[in-house]
N, C-alpha and C positions, 0 to 999 in steps of 0.2 A: 468348525474350528474351535479349539479350546484355548483358553488363556489361563495361565497359572501365575503370571507375574503380579505381585502386589505392588503396583506402581502408583498407588493413590491412597488417600485417606478415605475411609468409608465411615459414614456416621448415620445412626438411626435415632429417631426420636418420635415420640407421640406428642403432638401439640395441637390442641383445639380440634381433636378428632382427625387430624391429617397425618398421613404416613410421609415422612421426609427422609430421603436418602441423599446425603450430600457427598460429593467427591472432590478431592483436590485434583482436578484434571491436569494440573500442570507440574506435578512432581517430575523432575527431569531424570531421564536415563534409567527408569525402572528402579529407582531407589526404594529399598525395603522400608516400609513404615507400618506401624501397628494400627489396628482398628481402635478407634476411640468412641466413647459415648458422649453425646453433647445435647444440650437443649437449644432448640432453634429460637433465636431472639426475634421478636417482632420487628419486621422491617430490615433486618440484616441477615443475609443468608450466605452460606458457602455455595460453591458451584453444586447445584442439587436439583432434584425433582421432588415435587410435593403433590400428593394425590389426596383429595378430601373424599369423604364418604359418597359424594354425588358423582365421583369419577372425574372431576375436573383436575387436569394436570397443569401445574405451574412450573415453568422453567425460568431460572434467572440466568441471563446471558452476561458473562463477565467482561467480554472485550468491547471496547468502544465501537459503535457503528458509525461509519462515515460514508455509507453508500455501497460498501463492498459486499453487503448481504450476510455478514457473519452472525447477526442477531437472528437470522432465519436459519442459516446453515447449521450452526451448532445444535439447536434444538431438533432439527430434522434428523440428525444422526441418533440422538438419544431416543426420540420418539419412534424411530424405525426399530431399534433393538428392543425397546420397551414393548413394541407391538400394540400401539394405540392408534385411534383414529385422530388424524391431524386436527380435525375440527374441535376436538376436546382439549387442545393444548393452548395455554396462554403463556406468552413470553414476556418477561419483564427485564428491564435493564438493571444490572447490579451496579452499585457504586463501588468505589475502591475499597477492597478488603484484603490487605496484605497478609492477614492471618490465614486466610483460606484459599487465596488465589496466587498463582505465579504466572508470569508473562501476561498480565492483565493490560495488554496494549494492542494497538493496531498499527502494524508496520511490517514491511519486508515480505508480505504475502505468505506468512508462515503459520498462521493460526490453525488452519485445518490440518496441515501436516503435523504440527506439534501435538494436536489434541485428538486425532482420529481414534486411536485405540482407547483412550480414556473416556471419550464420549460414548463409544460403542459399549464399553464395559459398564458405564453408568446405567444405560438402558437395559442391557442384558442381565445385570445383577438384580435389578428391581423386578424384572420379568420372572426370573427364577424364584425369587422370594414369594411372589404372588402365586406361582404354581405350587410351591411347597405349602403355602397357607391353604389353598383350595384342597390339595391332596390330604392334608391333615384334617380338614373339615369333613371331607367325604370318606375318609378312611380308605384311601386308595393309594396305589403307588404313583409317585409324581411322574414317572416316565410314561404313564398312560394318559397324562393330561397334555393339552396344548393350549395355545393362546390365539386370540383373534380380536383386534380392535378394542383392546381394553377389557377383555373378558377371558376367563379361564374356562375351558371346555373339558368336561370329564368323560370318562370312557363309556358311561351309560346315559349320555345325553345331559348330564349336569352342566349348569352354566352359572358362573358367578362373576360379577363385575369386580374390577380392581378395587373400586370404592368400598364394596361390601366386605372386602378382605383386609382392609386397612388395619383394623385392630389386631388381627392375628399376625399379619405380615410384619408389623412393626416390632413384634417381640421375638422374631426369629433371628438366629445368628446370621450374619452376613456371609454368604458363600464366597470362598476364595477361588473357585473354579467355575467358569461359565462357558456356555456354548453360544457362539454368534450365529445369526441368521445366515443362510445361504443367499448369495447375490440374486439368484433366480426368484427368491421369495420376497424381494424388496417391494414394498408398497409405496414408499415415500421417496427414498433415496433414488436419484436419477430421474425423477419425474419433475414436472413443473409445479413449483410451489410459490404462491404469492408471498411477497415480502410481508412480514408480520406487521410492519408499520405503514403499509401502503394506504390503507383507508384513513388512518389518522393523519397522515401527511397531507393528503389531498383535501382533507377537511380542516386543516389548520390547527390541529390539536396538540402536536408535540411542542414541548418547551425547548427552543433553541437557546444558545447562550445569550443572544441579544434579547430574549424574552424574559430572562431571569429578573424577578423582583423579590427583594428581601426587606424586612422591616428596618427602617432607619437608613436605607441605602442611598448613597449619593452617586452621581455620575461624574466620570472624569474622561477627558481626552488629553493626550500627551503630545507635545511638540518635540520631535526628535531632530538631532543635528544632522548635517550632511555627513556622509561616511568619512571617518577619520578626523572630524572636527571636535573641538571642545568648547563648551559654553563659557563665554566671558561674562556676560551679564544679560539681564532681561528687564523689560519694563512692562508691568502689569497694572499700572495705576488706573487706567481706564477700565480694564476688565473688572477690577475689584469693586467698581462703582455700579456695575450693571446688575439688573434684577436676577435673583436666583443664584448668584455666584457666592460660593462658600469660602473658597480659598484658591490661591495660586502658589504653588511650591515648586522648587527645583530639586532634583536628585539625579546623580550619575549623568550629567550633561543633558538632562531632559527637564522640560517644564510642563507641569500638570495643571490643567484648569479644572477646578472641581465645582460642581453646582448641583442644583436640584433637578434639572431636566436636561435632556440631550440638546434641545434647541437652544436653551439659554447658554449652555457650555459652548456650543458651536459659534454662537454670535459673539461671545466674549473672546473666544480664541482668536478671532480675526483682529482683535485690537492689541494683542500681545506681540511685542517686538523683541527679538533675540539677536544678540551679537555673538559671533563665533570667532575663534582665532583664525588667522590666515595661514595658508599652507599649500603644499603641492598635493592636492587631492586627486583621487582617481578620475580619469576621463577616458573616453573611448580610445584616444591616442595613447594613453598610458598602457591600456590593456594590449593594444596592438604591439607596442614596444616590448612588453613582457613576453608575448607570444614569440616574437622574432628572436629575442634573447634565449628563450627556452629551447627553441629549435636549433640554436647554434652552440649552446653550451656543451662542454665536454664533461660536465659534472652531473649528467643525468643518472638516475637510479636504474640499474638493470633489474627488471622484474622477472625476466625469463631469458634463458639462453640454451638453445638446443643446437647441437652440431656447430658448424662454423659458417655463420651467415655471410661474412665478408668474402670468404673463399668461394662459396657457392654463387654469390652475386657476380664475382669476377669472371666466373666461367659460364655465366648465363648467356644464352643466345639473344635474349630480349629482356629489357628491364622496364617495368611499369611503375610509375610514381604518381601519387596524388595527395593533396592536402585538403582537409575538411575543417570547418570552423563553425562553432555555434556561439550565440550570445548568452548573456544572463537572461533568464526569464522568470516571471512571477508565477506563483502558484495560483493566484487570483481566484480563490474559492468564492462562491456566491455570498457566503457569510463572512464578512471581514473579521479579523481577530478581535476577541473580547474575552474578558474573564472577570469573575467576581471574587473578592477576598474580604474576609472579616477577621482582622487580627484583634482578638479580644483582650480585655484587661486581665483575665484570669490565665493568660498564657496559651490558650487554645486558638486554633485558626480554622476557619471554614473556607474552603475553596470550592467554587462551583463554576462549571462552564464546559466548553468544548475543547477537549484535549485528547490526543491519540495516546498519550503516555501518562496516565494519572499517577502512577507510582513515582515516576521520574519527577513530575511536578511536585509531588509531596516532598520528596527528598530535597529538591532544589530549594523549595520555600523553607523547609526546616533548617537547611544549612544557612540560608540567607539570614534568618531570624535567630539562628543559634538556639534552636529548641529541639526537643525530641520529636522524631517523625510521628510517633503515636499521638501527638497533640494536634496533628494536621489532618483534618477530615476533608475528603474530596468527593463531591457530588458530580456525576456525569450528566451533562445535558445532551440534547440532540445536536448534531454537527451539520452545518451547511457547507460541507466539503472540507477536505484536508489535503490530500495529495502529497503528504509529507510535511506540509507547513506546520501542522499542529503536533509534530514530533518534537518541536522546540518548546522551551518553557519561558521565553522572554515575556510574553503577555501575562503569564501567571505570576512571574517574579515582579513585574511592574505593579500589578494589582496588589500583591501582598506588601511590597515595600511602601507603596503609597498609603495603604490602609494603616500601616504601622506609624506613618508620619502624621496623618491627619486624625488618627484615632476614631475612624468611622468605617463602617462597611461600605465598600465602594465597588462599582462596576466600571472597569476601564473599557472604553469603546474606541475602536479604530474606525476612521472613515475609509472609504475606498482608496483615497489618495494616500492615507497612512499605510494601508495594506500593500499597495503596489510600490510605494516610494520608500518604505522603511525596512526592506528586506523581509524575510530571508529568501534568497534566490537559488535557482538552479545555477551551478557554477558554469562559467564560460570555459570553453576548451578548444584547443586546436590539435588535430591529429595529422601526422605525416606517415604515409605507407610507402613501402617499396616491395616489389615482388620480382624475383628473378625466374625467367622461364627457360626451359631447355629447348632444343631444336624442334621437339614435338609439341611444344606449347604447354608442357606440364610445369607447374610451379615447383621450384626446387629450393627457393629461399623466400622468407617472409619477414618483413621488418615493420615495426610500429613504434613511433614515439608519440606519447601523449603529453601535452602541456596544458595543465589546468590551472585556473585561478581559484585558490582556496578549495581545491578538489582532492587534496591528498594524492593518492595514486589514481590517476585519470584513466588507467587501463584496466582490463580484465585479462590478465596474462595467460590464464589457463583455458580461455574460451576458444571454441572452434573458429578458424581452421587449425589453430595450434593443436598439436597431437597427431595431425595428419601430414605435416610437412617436416622434413628432416632437419632443416636449417632455419632456426627462428631466433630473432632478437627483438625483445620488447622492452622499451625504456619509458620512464616517466619523469616529468619535471613538475614541481608544484610551485607556483608563484603566489606569494602571500599578499593579500589586499585587505583594506579596511572594509570593503563591501562584504556584508554578512551573507553567507551561503549555507545551504543545508540540503537534506534529501528532497528530491523532487521525483515524482512518480517514476520508479525504476531507475534509481540513482546511477549515474555514469552511463549505464547502458541505454538510457533513453536517447542519447545522441550517438554514442559509440556504436550501437547496433546499426544505425543508419549508415555511418561512415564505413564500417567494415563491410556491410552488405553491398553498398554502392561500389566500393573498391573491388570487391570480389567479382562483380559483374564486368568491371574494366579488365580484370585479369582474364576472365572467360573470353571476352571479345578479342583481346590481344593474342590469346592462345588458340583462337578458332574453336572454342568449346561452347556447347550449350550450357547456360548457367545452372540449370537444374542437374543435368547429368554430371557436370564437373563436381558439384558438391557431393553427389552420391558416390562418385569415384573416390573422393577424398575420405568420405566416411567409411567406405569399405576398407580403405587402407588403415584408418584409425582403429577399426574393429579388429582387423587381423594382425596388425603390427603397430600399435600405438607408439608414438615418439614421446617419451617422458610421461609426465602426469597429465591425465585428462579428467575433467570434472563432469563430463557428459557421457550418456550412454548412446553409442552410435546407432544401435538398432532402433531406438525411439526417435532419434533424429531422422533416420532413413524413412520410417513409417509416415511421419507427418509430411515429409517432402513428397513422397509418392502419392499420398492421398490428396495433397493440395494440387499437385500437377494434374491428377485425374479429375478432381471435382471442378477445377477451373478450366478444363479443356485447354491445357497449356499449348500455346501456339497453334491452335486449331480453330480460331475465331477470325474469320475474314474481316478486315477493317478495324480490328481491335488490337491495340498495342499493349503488351503485357510486361509486367515487371515482377520478378520473384525475389523473395527474401525469406530467411529462416533464422530463428534465434533461440538460444537456450538461456533462460534466466529464472531465478527463484524456483529452480528445480523442475520447471515446465518447458515444453517445446512448442513453438508456434511457427508454422509455415504460412506464408501469405502470397497471394498473387493479386496484384492490382491491375485492373483494366482501365486503359485510357482511350479516349476517342477525341478526334479533332472536331471541335464545335466552333463555328464562326472563326476559323483560323487559329484557334487556341486549343491546347491540349487540356482535357478535363478528365479527372478520375471519376468513372461512372460505377465501378463495382469493385469490391474486394472480397476474395475468398480466403477464409482463414481456417486452418486445421490445427487443433490444439491437443496436445497430450499433457493433461494435468492429473493423470490417474483417474480415480473414481470421481465422477461428477455427482456432487451431492444434490444440488438444486439446479435443474437444467435451465430454467428461465433466468435464474440469477447468474449462472455461468455464461449464458448467451449475452446477457446485458453487460457483464464484465468485459467480454471480448469486444463487443461492438463499441462500448464506451471507451475502451483503451485505444481502439483504432481511430475513432473520431477525435479523441484527445491528441493522439500522436500526429494525426494528419493536420489538425488545426494549428498546432504549435510548429510543425515543420514548415507549413506554408506561410504563416503570418507573424508569429509572436517574436517580439524583440524589445529589450530595454536598452536605452542609451544612457550614457553618463557624462556629466560635465561638472567638474569641480566637486565631485562627491555627491552630486544630486542626480537621482534617477528620473527618467521620463520615458514614455508617458505614464501618467498615474491614474488613468481612468479608461473605461472601455471605448470612449470616443476616439482614443488614439492608440490604444493597445488592442490590436486586431485579433479576434478569435474567429473560429469557423462559424458560419451561419447555417441555418437549417437547410436552405436550398443548395448548399455546397456539399452536403453529406452524401456520399455514394450509397448505393445498395450494398449491404454487407451480409454475407452468408457465413455463419459460424458452425463448424463441425468439430466433433470431439472423437478422439481415439478411444474405443471401448476396450480397455485392457484389465480393469479391475485392480490396478495397482493403487496403493494408498494415495490419497489426495495430496497434491502439491499446490504451489502458488497459482493464483489466478487474477488477482487485482492488478498486477503490473506486467506480466510476461507478454501480452499482446501489443504493448506499446513499442518496445525497442525495434521490432522488425518493420513497423509501419512506415517509417521514413524511407527505409531502403526499398520496399516494394513500390512505393509511390515514385520515388526518384528514378528507379529503374524503368518504370512504365512511362514516365514523362520523357526519359531519354529515348526509349524505343519510338516514341511518337515524334520527337523534335530533333533528335540527335544532338541535344545539348546536355552536357553533364552538369550536375548541380553539386557544388562544393561547399556552399554556405547555407545555413539556416538563418532566417527564413528564406525559402527558395525564391529565386527571382524568375517567376514564370508569368 
């Protein structure tokens, strides 16, 4: 395969005896840009590879690592095309560099899809330059040379390491056309590769945000008001008398306690009293009222309309209806929110900590302080979980604003109670479905209304089975609340996927259809004669369904109750079959089979972990997680009341992947949306009890 598109910036430099080839892997849409020459600055790199004379390869990974494995996957692609031994590769985390990186963020399961070709080109270009350097040295035609594990091999048995060719290769013009390796020759891609940080994590070496220490730094904790409240006054007289307390200040309805140590700040915080305005704050009863109103209003936004739903429903032989509801839930990462900021007297700012969106944090802080973005430096730390919570900048803004007020470098630290009680949550939602069936049990009309609280459009109006049904109406209503919400792993689809798949099983039962075959029939229709716009590829849908049914022995396990689910999100397809058994009179999920089409699997062990982790996460939140609200205050705010899945409740999970060689697509989120559906459908098969609300009452 040859590539001629110049969709990246290439840079070469000779620095301290090292060959450095940098690429802007994130130039969008093949934009034509010219080659430039640059000097590599110590400690600051573009997206690049560097090889020193000893043959050591250093790769800087630009995207934040939150457990999704991108810090390993990106370098794997480069190393494969470079044709080096993985043991010779060292990977380092890059800090924010807006001059040389684009899309330096983690979110939306889109990093590999966005960067696949650029990563391959980075490795293949360098490999070609080393071949040319060797050919020039040996005075042979480059086409007679080949590479293997960091060496160039000549036609007469010559052998030269990349390291020994650094000086010559660094002076060659960068080729504009390269040939990629054939898939059959892959040595690293598709194999199991250990995470580059595994050893350091288990030995406690990485610096997480909570570990950050900077000269002159003070510690702060912030008291936040109930949702929708405004601060009237506060009394910090006792706190200011306590050891180690530097200051107590208020800003934007918040009160910050600043001190020399975490313990001293926590002790003082308990003595600060705050008074807030009275008002009609959100409670669970408020949310239920909004759901009811949203379902009845005639002002819903029509998101999709195919055919004539009302007429088709009127002539239906049978109508199936169901309503599903989910609560607000917390991201609850193991590392609570925290961030460091130093707003200096010279007008520059240093930010440091765990963020999924460093450039967005930089822009937000620059806007807050009314300074040029170039004056804001961002260092990335290791992250103890994110799941979308660290796509927001509230913690970075708090740290920067507080530092500007107290004129000191400060690390703002949230407690677990702050983290669960202070937002930002997965939006609560209610969905109502209707299906009209003809006399043969075939669905001829499909309706969905989604009512979300701070969810925007709570539907995904182009998702299957839309496109396979002639008469469709999809509507949405957004109710605005003071409760802060944001992306939670697989936004919207994390619950909508369950609701859709559980409802489709009701439709199958009402129509006397096998749930798997019914979906296959619809997809065959969408393939041959799609109705309106479809965003999915029916053939890929069909393949994961067939493989999941085969590998799970669908309906061929005596004494095992099975539930099926399939979903398309983040450009990937995941089909699941959950097995349930009756244990001591209760239904228990014992096994889950998952088949995923995410295109090329870059790191098999990482991919398996992503699928299994998403299933465990989806199962735990479907079964247990829930936040309650009373007068703007969320509860529970710690794990003694906020139930998550336990180790002995996790089923056996088998993860399989469709091997089709298509460019990689998302993997961090797609396995979560179908999980609730497969589990709910399996539990129904075992108990004959439909589940309409999360957490499930089982």
